[in-house]
N, C-alpha and C positions, 0 to 999 in steps of 0.2 A: 731595449724598450721598443715595442711595436708602435706602428703609426696610430692605432686606435687609442692607446694610452696617452699620446701627446695631443690628441684632438680634444677640444672642450666637450664636456658632457652636455651642456646646453648652450646654444648659440642663438641669440635674438638679433634679428636684422630688420631695420627700418620699421619697427612696430609703431603703427598709428591706430589709435582708437578714438572714436567720437561717440557721443551720446545724443540721440535724437530728442529734441525738446518738443517739437511738433512736426507736422508734415513737411514744413519748409526749412526749419532751423535746427541746427545741432551745435554742440560745443565740443571742441577738441580737448581730450583728456590726456592723451599720450601722442607726442609729435615726433615721430621718426627716431625712436630710441633703438640703439644697438649696443649689445654687450655680450660677454661670454662668461660662463661659469666653468672653471676647470674641474677636473676630477679630484675628489678628496680635499677640496678647499672650501673656505667660507668666504662668500662674497656678500658685502653689506650694501643694501640699497637704502640711501639716506635722503631725507627731505621732510618738509613740513606737510601737514594735511593738505590734500589737493594737488600735490606735486606729481601724482601719477604712479606712485610706488605700488600700491595695492592693486590698482587697475592693471598694471603690467603683469603682476603675478597671477591675477585672476584670468588674464588673457592666455597665459601659458597653460593654466589648468583647464581652460575651456569653461569657466564658471561665470562669465559675464552674461547678463540678461539678454537673451536673443531679441526681445521685443524692442529694446532701446539701444543696445551697443552695436556699433558698426566697426569692424576691423578692416582696414584698407587691404585691397587685394594684393598690393605690392609687399605686404608684411609677411615675414616668415619666422618660424621658430623651429629650430632643429634640435631634437633630443636624440643623442647617440646617432647623429646623421640621418634621422627620420624627421621629415617635415610634419609637425603636428597639425598644421592648418590645412593640409590636403589629405590627411588620414581619415578614413571612415570613422564616423562618430562612435560606433560600438568598439572599434579597436582602440580609439583614443581614450575612451572611458576606462577600458581595461588597463591601459598603460598608465594613465594618470592615477588610478587607484592602487596600482601595485608598485610601479617603478618611480613615480613622482607622488609625493604626498605633501599636505599642507597643514600647518598649525595656525588656527585663526586667533585673532587678538583677544576676543572675549569668550572664554570657555563656557560660561553659563548661558550664552546665547547660542553656542554651537552644540552643546550637549542637550539631548532631549530629556526634559525633567521627569517624564513618565516612565522611562526605561532605566534599569540599573546600568551602572557604568560597565559592568562585565558584559551585559547583553550587547551594548553598543560596540564594544571592542570586538567581541566574538562575531558580530555581523560582518565586519570587514574580513575576518578570516574565512568565514563561510562563503562569502560572495566571491572573493578573489583567489582563495587558495583551495576552495572546495572541501574544507575540513568538516568533520561531523561535529555535532553539538558537544560531545564529550572532549574531543580533541581541541576544539576551539576554546572551551572553558579552561582546560589545563594550560594551553598556550597563553590565555588571557591572564591567568594568575602569575605565570612566569614573567609576562610583560610588565604587570603592575609591580612586581618585585624588582625588575630591572630599572624602572624609573623611580624607585625609592618610595613607593606607597607602603606604609607600615601595615602589618597583618593583611597581606594581599588576599589570602584565602577567605578572609571574612569580608573585607571591603569590596571584593568583587561583586557582592550583592547589595552594595550601597547605591542609593540614588544620588545624582549630582548635588542636590541640596544638602546632603549629609556630609559633604566634604568641604574643606576650606578652599579659598581661591587658588593657593599654590598647589593643592592636591588636584583640583579640577584641571589645572594646566598640565600637570603630570599625566593625568588620564588622557588629555588631548595628545600629548607626546607619545604615549603608549599606543594610541590608536593610529597615529601617523607612522610609527616605525613598525607596525605589526607585520607588514608584508616585506620588510627589509628593503625599503626604497633606496635608489641610488641618489636621488635628489630630494632633500627636505626643504620646503619653503616655510619659513617661520615669520608670520606677519605680526609684528609688534607683540611678541609672546610674553614680554615682561613689563609692559608699560604701567599697569596699575598694581604691580606687586611690590611688597615691602623689599627693602634692600637685601635682607638676608635671604628671602625666598628668591629674589631675582638672581642672586649669586648662585644659589643652588640650581636654578633652572639653567643658567649659563654653563655651569660646571657639568651638569648632566648632558646637555647638548654636545659639549666638547668631548666628553668621554664616549658618548654614543657614536660620534663621528669617527673617533679613532678605532673603536671596536668594530664598527660596521662599514668603515671605508665609504662614508657618505660625503656628498657635496651638500653644502647648506647655503641657501639664499636667505639672509637675515635682513628683514625689513624693519626699520626703526627711524625715529627722528632724533635719537640721542647719540651724538658723536662720541661722548665720553664712554659710553658702553661699547660702541663699535671698536674703539681703540684696543679693547681687551680681547676681542674675539675674531676680528676679520683679517683675512690675508689680502683682500682686494676691496676697494671702496668705490661706489658709484654714487655721486651726488646729483639729485634731481630737483628741479624747480619748475613749476608751471608746465609740466608735461615734457620737459626736455632735460637732457643730461648736461649739467654745467661743468662737471669735472669727474674724471675717473682715473684710477691708478693704484699702485701698490699702497697698502695701508700706511706703512711707515713714511713713504714719500708724501702722502696726503696730509698726514698729521704734522710732519716736520717742515714741509715746504708747500703748503697749499697755494695754488695759483689764482683761483677764482675768488673774488670778494665774497660771494655767497657762502662758500665753504668756510672762509675765515669768520664770517658773521655767525654761522651756526656754532662755531667753537667759542665765540666770545659772548654769546647770549646767556649761557649758563652762569649761575652765581659762582664766582671763583672760589677755590678752596682756601686760599691763603690771605685774601684781602676782602674788604667790604666797601665797594665804591658807593658814592652817594646815590647813583642811579645805575641800573643795569643797561647795557647796550642792547638795542633791538636790531633786527635785520635792516630796518629802514635807516637807523643811525649809521651802520657800517657801509651800506650800499650807496648812500648819498655821496655825490662827487666831492663835496666840500669836506666830507669826513673820511675820505679815503686814507688819509695818513693815520687815522685812529686804528686801522686794522693792523698796523705794524707797531704802534705805540704800546708799551706795557700797560696793562689796565691799572696797575698799582700806582701809576703817576697821577691818577685822578684823586680828588679829595676822598677821604675815608669817613665812614659813618661810625660813630662810637656807640657801642651797645652796652647794656648792663643796668641792673638795678642800683640805685644809690640809697644811702641811709635816710636822706630827707625826702624820698618819694612819698607822695600822698596815696595811701591805699584806697582803691575804689571798690575792689571785690576781695573779700577774705573768706576762704573756704577752709572749714575745720572738720576733719574726720568724716569726709563724705563717703557714703557707702550706697551701693546699689546692687540688689540681687534680683535675679529672675527665677521664677519657679515653673518647673515643668512637671506635667503629670507623669506618674510612674505607677503602673498597675491601675486597678480600678479606683482606689481611694487614696493612694499615696501621692506624694510630690517630692521632687528633688530640687534642691536649691543650687543655683549657680551664681557665685559672687563675681560680678563683672567689675566692680570697683570696690576696693578694700582700703578703707581708712586713708583717704587722700586729703592732704592739706596743702594749700598754697595761697599766695597773695598776688594780686594783680594791681599794680599802681596805675594811676591816671596817666594816659598817654604812652604807655609801655606795651610791650608784646611778650606774652608768655608762649613759648613753643612747647607743644606736647608731642613727643615722638614715641614710637614703639611699633611692634609688628601688629598685624591684624589680630583682633581678639584680645589686645592688651588693655582695652577699656578706654581708649582715647575718645572715640566718638560718644560713648556712653556718658562720659564726664560732661561733654558739651551739651548733650541732650538733657541731662539731669539739671544742669545749671539753669536751663531755660524752662524747666518743668515740663518738658516734652516727655520725660520719664519722671515718675514720682520717686523720690529717694527712699532708701531703706533706713538711712540714718545720717546724722551729721548736720552741719549748719553752713549756710551760704549767706554771708553778710554783704549787702549792697548798700554802701553809704551808712553802714552800721545797723541796717535792718535785716532780719533773717527772712529771706524771701521764700524759704521752703515751708515755713509754718504759717505765713500770713494768708488770710482768706483770698480766694482767687480774684474777687472783685477789687481788692487792694493791690494785688499783683499786676493788674491790668496796665497800670501806668509804668511799672517797672518793666513789663514785657515790651513796651515801646522802646525803652532805653537799652535793651539787650536784644540784639538781633543775630541771625545766623545766615551764613552763606554756605550752601550745601555743595557737595562734590560735583554732582551732575546737574548742571543748570537746566538741561532739557527736561529732566524729570521733575524739577522743582518749579518750573514755570508752566502755568496753565496753557495748553496748546490752543484753547478756544478763546483766550484773551489776547487782545492786541497789547502792545507795550503801554499804550495809554491806560487800559484797564488794569494792567499789572501794577503800574506805578500809583494810580489814583486810589485803588481799592484800600490799601493800608491807611492812606491819609483820611479817607472817609470814615473808616472804622475808629480811628483814634482822634478824630476831630481836628485835624490839621488843615488849615485853610478855611476861609469863609464860605467859599462855594467852588464849583468845578472850574470856573474860570481862573481863580487864584491857584487852585491845585494844578491846573494845566501849566500855568506859568512856572510853578515850582518844578514840575516834571521836566520842562525844557531846560531849566537851570541844571538839574542833576544829570540829564542826558549829556549836556555839554561838559559837565564836570568829569564824567566817566569816559569822555572821548567818543560819543556816538552822535551822528548827525540828527538834525531835527526831523528828517524824513523817517527816522526809525519809529516815531511816535505812533504811527498808524499801521505798523507792520506786525506780523505774528512771529513767535519765537522760532519756528522752523525756517524762517527766511534769513536767519543770521548764522554766522559761524560759531564754533564753540567758544572762542574768546569773547565774541560780541555778546553771546548769551550770558556769559559770566559777568560781563559788565552790566547787563540789564539786571541781573540778580543783585549785584552790589548797589546799583541805583535804587532798586526797590527798598533795600535796607536803609539807604541814606535818606529817603523821603521821610522817615520817622526820626531823623536826627539822633541816632543811637550814641550812647557813651561807650558801649562794649559791643564788639563784633566778634562772633565766633566763626572762624574760617575753617570749615571741616573738609580737608583735602581739596580746597577750592581751586588749586592749580595743578593737581597731580596728573590729570589726563590731557593737559594742554601742550601744544608744541612749544619748543624752547623759546622762540621769539614771542609768541602770544603770552607765555608764562611770564616773560620779562616785562611785557607791557602791563599785565595785571598786577604784578608785584610792585612795579613803579607807581601804579595808580594807588594801591593800598598804602604805600609809604607816603605819597603826597597827601592823601586824605588824613593820615595820622599827623603829619607835620602841620597841616592847616587847621584841623579841627580837634586835635588832641584825643582822638579815639583810641581806646585800649583794645588790643587784639588778643584773643586766645587762638593761636595758630596751630591747628592740628594737621600733622602731615607725617608720611613715612619717608619723605625726601629730605635727608639730613643736610644736604647742601643748601636747599631753600630755607630750611629752618634756621641754619646758622646765619644766613643773610638777614632774615627778618626778625629774629627773636632777641630780646634783651636777656631773658632767662629761659633755660630749657629744662623741662621735666621729662625724665625717661620712665616710661611705663612698661611693666612686664607682668603679664597674667593678673592684671587688676591692681597691682601695687606700684608705688613710686620707688624705684631702685636708686635713683640719683637725681639731684636737682642742683643747678649751679648757674651762674652767669654764663652766657653763651660762649665767650672766648675761653673762659676757664675750663668749661666742660669739654670743649673740642680739643683743646691743647693738652689737658691733663685729666682724661677720664679716670674715674676711680673704680667703678663697678665693672666686673668682667662682662656683663651683658652690654653695657655702653661701649666697651672696647670692641665687642663682637659686631655691633651695629656699625661703628665707624670703620672697621676693617672691611666691611662688605660694600662700602661706597665705591662705585666704579671710578677708577683712577687712583684709588688708594685713599688712605686716611687724610682728611683735611689738615 
């Protein structure tokens, strides 16, 4: 073995990155980070949002905004013994396009919606390898086939919006490996994907690594996922490395409390504690012993429907179809929800799981009449809310609310928190005047764990977890009896996710709210749900009390979902 093969492929030394706020002030995002990426190995960069993971990767790629980002002159990044920070910009662009490539977190934001996926992949081949249009197209079809896109010769002419989320991510991977890079940087490539799609993407990356002899830098906040793919783990927090080492050593004998905290924040597979631990719980000095204590020693929460539960919502044979134009005069029917029936008791949680396109969200939207149903009944306290005139449904609408997946998209950016919370109360006549409504707003802000100072701020001034708390507070101002949570924690860091789940559980304990909890995260659903309904292609394939379904799944599709959970079946 020669000396080149023993040297790391990428070596980062004393990386320091700051962002200018104004002419005098700046904030440090990365604070003296050093690490190596060996050849043909996978290194995982782990931490919460704001820890500096993505900034470190973007600094390596030279993609930080030059207007605001400042890299310290003492920092260096060596790729194959070449210092990227002293390399001429044209040479660095050529190297980073061909020998280093990156998969970004959100493919729909990274893919240009007005160009076909084939054109976008072929552009990489034409620019970096000098291929002709015909050569690039042939190679693009081969790449789409390699990453598992069905009918690649046809889908090469599809636009991004015509592909599913998993297929879009595969297109991003095809683009990233087009020039056969030595280093592939994958920035949260599976965060918002279903467990089955997530497993497919991970398996694909691992197989590509073996075939192409690549190194991978895998950026994520999910330590459970890291355990399945990484050779080496680097744990970051607030711009600094807290711990790094061999993956097996990190998982079996972590030394830093923050690493232990990340492991303990996820809902456990085999128990259901009364409350989930958060980063703050584990990091507090007086709770240090909790990092070593088995989580099952805490009190357990009992889940499941009982025979004497009072039904609040009864759904019978719900159907929802969408119609698409076909030709000049024809139309094609797509059945998104097919004959779905279930009962939601007061103060209980129904979990709805399934892959994207299974009909989960459509059920939630139809229950709230945000989609008009094609057929069926929805009985709320014995009244069919689907057929009643809308003016009569207005009061029911107040009592059934929804928390959407993306709080930044569902909160009006022009409204302050005061406006966001008071507007629903004005519409539904809650409170005598704005003074009383303001007092109620302060009450609900305190209840969801936000300071009074939040009242006059705008959504963009908050973190993702805080924005989700604002969205929950907005629903609570109407004192709902049913809350539909549509993937409301799927994009949050593990600690923030634990905080929001604890909040939802506290609200249910205190106010008896019933939840319809829609998610593709089966570990979270197991923790939250009394009963679980498994959806596949618009149909219910299995429904049972949570513990029964997870311990003894009956349907082959349910078994497939459970087997795809990182860390194995619960």
